[in-house]
N, C-alpha and C positions, 0 to 999 in steps of 0.2 A: 425900406426899399434898399435894394441891392447897390454897390457902388456901380456907377456907370450909367445908372437909369435916369431917364430924360427929364421925367416929370412924375410926381405923385398922383397925377390923373390917370396915368396909363398902367394898365395891368402889366405886372412884371413877370410876364410869362418867358421865358428864356428860351431861345432857340437858337440853336445852331445855325443861326442866321448866317452868319457871315463866315461860315467856316469855309471861306474864299480865299484859296490861297492858289496863286499862279504855279504854287511849286511841288515838286516831288521830293519831299523832305527825307532823302536819305532812307536806306533800304529797310533800317529798324522802325523808324517813325511810321514809314508807309506801312510796314507789316500791321504794326498795332493800329493804326486808322483803319486798315482794312476791314477789322474785325467789328467796327462800329456798326450800329443798327442802321441800314437804310433799305427800307421796304420795297418792293417792286412797286407799290402804289406811289411811293414817294420819288422813286427814279422816273416813273411815267409823267407824275405832275412836273417834275422839273424839265424834262423832255419837252414837253407840252408848252410851257410857259417861256421855254427858251427861245422859241421862234419868234415871240413878240414882247416880251417883257410883262412886266406888272402894271395894271392901269393907275394913273396917278392918284384916283380916288382912294387906294389901299395904303398911300403915303401917310406918314404923319404930318401935321400941318407944318411943322417947323424941322422937317427932314433936312440933314446938312448936305450941301453940296459934295463935300469932301469929308473925310475923317481919317485921321492918321491913329493907328492901332498903338497903344502905349503899355509898358508893362505895368501889368495889374489889372487890366481891362479882361472882361470876361465876354463870351460872345452872347451870354444871357443880357448883359448889359448894352452891349452894343446894338443888338437886334431891336431894342425897342427905340433908337435914334431913326430907324426908316421906316417900320410897319406899323400901322394901327393893330394888327393882329399878328404880333411876333412868333407865334406858333406856326405861322404857315411858312416854316422855314425851306420846305422844299422848293417852294416859289422863289424865294430870294435866292436860292442856290442856283434854281433855273436861270434867273436872270442874267447869269453869267456863266452859263454851261459850257459854253466853248472853251473857256480859259480854265476852267478849273476841273482838274483831274482828281483831286483828292478834297472833298468838301468838308473835311474836320481838322484842317490844319491853318491856321493864321497866326503870323508872327507880329510882334511889336516893331514899328518903323514902316509896316506897309501901310500904303494910303488907298482908301477906298472912295470911289467917285462915282456919284450917282449921276446917270445920264438920262435926261428926258427928252422924248422925241415923239412927236405925233400921239399926244396923250397917253404914251406909256413911258415906263422907267425900266431903267436896266442899272446894275450895280457892276462896276468894272474895277479892275485893280489900275491905280493911276501909275504913270511911268515917266520918270524925268529922264534928261538925258544920259544916256549910257546906263541907265539903271532902274531901279525902283524909286517912285516916291513923291514929285512934286505935288501931282493930284491938284493942277489948277484947273478949275470947272472949265469947260468949253473946249480944251485942248484937244486936238484931233490927234488921236493915239492909235497906232496899229500894233497889235498885239502879235507876240510870236512865241513859241514854247520856250520856257526858262527853267533853268534848274537851279535847285537851292539845296546846297548840301547842308545838311545839319545833323549832329549827334542826336539820340534819343535823350536828350537831358531834360525834357519839360519845358525848353524855349518858348514852343507854340502855345498860345493862350488857352485858358482852360473855357469849356462851355458854360460851367457856373462856378461860384465862388466855392471851392472845395473846401476851404478853412472851416466851412459852416456845417459840414457834413462828416470830416474825418472823425470828429469826436465819437461820432455815433457808428462808425462802421464796425467796431468792435463790440460797442455798448448794448446795440439793439439786436438782439438774437431771438429768434423764434425755432423751436423745434416743432415738428409735425406732429410726433407723439410724446409722451412724457419720457422721452429716452434718458433724461438728465436723472430722474429719480434711481436709476441703476448705475450711474457714472461713478467713477472713483470720487471719494470724499475724503475731505480732512477730518482725523480723527482724535489729533492730539495738537499741543502747542507746546514750546518749551515751559520749562517749571516758572511760574509767576507771571504768565502771560495769559490773558484772557482773549484778547484781540490780536490780531496779526497784522504788522505793517510791513512796509519795504525794507528787505535787509534780514527780516525775522526766518526761522526755521519754520517749518511746517511738517508735520506726519500725516500720511496718508494712506488709505487702504482701496484695494481695486487694482484692475488690470492698467497699469502705467506703461506697458511695453510698447505703446504705439507711436510715442513721441518724446521728445526732451522737454519741449514748451508747451505750458498748458494756460489755459484761460481758467479763472476761477469765476463761479457763478452763485449766486444764491438760489435756494430752490425755485422753481418755476412756479409761475401763476397762470391758469387758463385764461384765455382770450376768447371771450364770447360774442356771438354774433349779438348786436343790439336789439335786432329784429327777430330772430329764432331762437336765441338762447344756445344755440349750437356751440360746442368747443370748435374754434379753427385752428388752435394752436397752441402752444405752451411758451409763454414770454420768460425769459431769463435775465435776472438782473445782474450785470456785469460788474465785477468787482476788482479784478486786476490780473495780473499774470504771474508764473511760478515755474521756475527752472527745476527739473528733475535732477538731482544731486546723486542718488543712489537708491536702486530698486530695492522693494523689501523682499522678505523671504519668511519661510517656514522651517524651523529646525527643531530637532528633537534633544532635549537635554538629557543628563545623566539620570533622569528618574523615568526617562520614557515618555515623556509629555512633550507635546508640540507647542513650540514657544513661537508666537506670530510676531515678526518684526516689520513695523509698516515701512512705506518708502520715504525717504528723505527729500523734501523741497525747501527752494530757496524762494521766498516771495521777492518778486523782480519790480513790480509795479503795485501800488495800491490805489486804486480810485476810492474804494470806501473800505470801512474796516473788515477784515476776513476773519472768519471764526470756524470754530468745530462745528461739523455738518454742511460747510459749504462743498460745492460740487466742483469736479475738474472735467474739461473738456480740450483736446488738442489745439492748440492755435492753428487756425486755417491761414492758408496763404491769401495776403490781401489782394483784392480783385482793383487792378488800376486801370480798367477799363474805363474810358472817359464816358461822362454822361452826355448823351446827345437828347436835349429836350424835344418832344414831340407830343403832338395831340393824338389819342387813341384813334385807331382807323375803325373802330366799332362803337356803339354806343356802351356807355360805361357810367353803370348807377350803382352807389351804395352809402355805407354809413361809417363814420368814425366810431372804431371799436374802443380807443382808450386813449389817453394822454399819456406819453412815455415820461417816466418818473413819477412823483407823487402829487402831481397839480391835479387839481379839479376843472380847471378850464387852460387853454392854451392860446398862447399869441405868436407874433412873428416871431420866425427863426425857431420855433418849438417842433418838437416829433409828435406825430401822431401814428396810430396802428388803423389800417383801414381792412374792412373786411372783404376784400378781394385781392387775389393773388393771381400767379400765373395760368392756375387752371380757368380762371375766368377772362385770360387774356392781358391782364396787367402786365407792364412792362418797365423796366427800368428806364427813367427818363419821361415816362408820361408826366404830362401837365393836367392838371384836374381844377374844374371851377368848385369853389366851395359855397353852400348854400346855408342861409339862416332862415329857419322857420318863421313864416308870417304868423304875426301875433293875433290873437283874439281882439275881436273889438265889437262896439255897438254903433249901429246905424239909428243916429237920432234925428235923421231930416225928415222922418214920417210921423204920424201922431202915434202909431204903435212902434216902439222901440224894437230893434231885431238884431240877434247875435249875428255877426259875421265873421269870417276867417279871412285874414289878409293873405295875400300871395307869398311864397318863399322868395327871398331877395338874394340875389349874389352878392357875396360880400368878401370874398376872399381868393387865393391861388395856391393849390398844392403842388408840389413837386416829388414825383415818387422816387427813392433812390436806391430801395431794397425791396426785393419781392420773394417771397415764400410761396409754397403751394396753395395757401388759402389765405394768406394775410401779407400786407403790404406795410412799409413804413415809408412816411411822406414828410416832407419839410413844409411848414407853413411859409410860403414866400410873403405872401401880403395877407392883410384881413383888417375889417372894419370894427367888428366884435370879437368878444371872446367866443373860442372854439369850444365846444364841450362833446363828450360822448353821445352819439345819436345824431350827431348832426350831419347832413346829406351831402354828399358830392356827386359830380357829373363830368363827361367830358366838356372842354371849353367851349 
């Protein structure tokens, strides 16, 4: 379970539940949040629910009357405190639609107050005398527009624990075609070195004119659909990074022969040992778009393609590849249900024994954080049994 989850009995489906801030958080922060995905359907749901609130039956049995946001909280964790189905975040946003201009920014120190009336519930920002915060349940509060000035310094809390994903944002890479096979490659190491580590010099051939900073990958492996066997993309194992020190050249010596001088690189980081034959690709600009967990708006079914790394099975907080991508409607932030195939059994209750197939059982939750054309990567948020290639997933 993630920090902030209320109970191991709840599904930890994160949702930018409470992206509930009274504030317009400075021009830069507003501009960033404005890019976050809010579909027309989600807006429509929020507007509709804003008129009446959410039925009390949708609240968790122990939903708190007030909650003060703390440093280290995530929207993912907080969302579980209030709703049984926390992926219904547009409705929670709608609960406080009049107050919230920006549904993706919420800050430590703000107090959220659950107001229940006539069988419905609304979530409001509590207000103390002269400012934010006391959050005493039952207080009558009159809301008015407020401005909170904040630099774009990450002080607003994240939707999910990004520390669980950051190591994979460079690691997990899929190429739509096997383009890496033609990428620049390391051809030699300094004398006496077989494997390269941080601080070592490497020599490479190929076109290195496109960048100064490069990621180093092992040769790709195909990702095949577990149902059709079709190749969906090519996964490359991330090894580290290297800086270009000097571009290579070709020069003619005194005998008229062409001498090939490879490019010189310095290994900057090494997650795994790097060697001759490993491939180079430019370092991409990191995508710091905030993740906004949400359920797919259309039916979504598919299979686990592989476990990232060398594992046969996977558990909580591990990465899996899915056989659905952007062309199938998959989006970053999608929350998916993970299913375990029902086991074969025998009905012995009658004179004649009969083979039966037990139904599939839902046993985990996936969070999609990286999407390619035909493949996606997802984090296993929670799971009861080991996950293996071929396991099924669906919308929650």
